[in-house]
N, C-alpha and C positions, 0 to 999 in steps of 0.2 A: 514674085514680089507681091506683098500684101496690098490690097485696095484700101482706100481711105474713105471712111464714112463720118459724116457729121450728124450727131444726134442732138436734137433740140427739144428740151422739155423743161418746164418750170418746176417740176418735182425732182429734186436732187436724188431721191432714192431710185427713181426710174432710170436716171442717167447712170447711176452707179451699177444697177443690175444689168442694163443693156451693155455698158462698157465691159463688165466682167464676162458677160455671156459671149460677146463678139470679139474680144481682144485677141483670141488665139487665131482667128481667121482674117481680121481686119485691123488696120490702124484706126483707132477710134478717137475722134475729137468730140467734145461735148460743149454745149452751150445752154445756159439756164434761162434764156429769154430770146425773143426775136432780135432785140438790139445787140445782145451778146453774140448771137449767130452772125449778124451782119459784120461784126468785127472779125470773127473767126473766118468767115468766107473771104473777106478781103485779104487776109494773111495767107490763107491756104487754098485759094481757088484753083491754082495750077495743079494741086495734088488731089483735090476732092474727086471721088468717084460716085458719091451719092450723098443726098441730104435727106434725112428722115426727121420730120418735125411733128411734134404734138400739135393737134389742131387748136384746142382751147388753152390759151395762156393769157395771163394779164398783159395789158398793153397790146403789143403786136401779136396777133394770133398766127398760127402756122400758115394759113392760106395767104394772109397779108404778107408774111415773110417771103413765101415762094413767089407771089406776084411781084414783089419788089426786086428780088434777085434774079428771077428767071431771064430777063433780057441780057444780064451780064454772064450768066452761067447756063446758057442755052443747051449745052451738051452734057450737063450734069443731071442725071435722073433725080427727080424729087418725089418723095413719098410723104403722105400724111399718116399720122397715128392718132386714132381717136376711139374713145369709148362710146361715142354717139353713133346714131344711125346716119346713113348717107343722106345728105341734103342736096338741094339744087346747086349750091355753090361747089360742092365736091364733084357732083356729076359734070358741071360745066368745066371744072379744072381738069377732069379726066378726059372729056371730049376735046378740049383745047390742047391736050397733051402738056399741060403745065405740071401735072403730077402723073406718075406712071401707075400708081397703085395706092389704095387706101388700106393700111393695116388696122385691124381692130384690136382694141383692148378687151379682155386681157390678151397680151401678146402671145401668139403661138410661134415660139422660136423656130421650130423646124419648118413649118409651112412658110413663114415669112422669110427665113434665111434662104430657102429654096427659091422664092420669088425674087429676092434681092440678087442672088447669084445669077439667075436667069437674065436679069436686066443688065447687070454690070460686068459680067464675065466675058 
């Protein structure tokens, strides 16, 4: 049975590429904003195996999204995706186990897929 991943990114091309890359191994749900993700999480939270969110997005950023949903989805691993260097907020989220890992852009599919499988399989 395929695991289900929610990808959150405000850049539609990134969602398209990630969905195409992972759809053979995972059921992929996408959201174009933090607000869109909240709706998708509410609908799919019983089937989600991981949430991967871009850090920098207009409105609600990825860390705000994870902080908001983590109490309701405590058993769902969350990951951040960013083109920026690690900052104190990310280090705190890692140490508090709000996120399991920070993926760097440009996205290394093989390395990150291996990390994802390690966490959710």
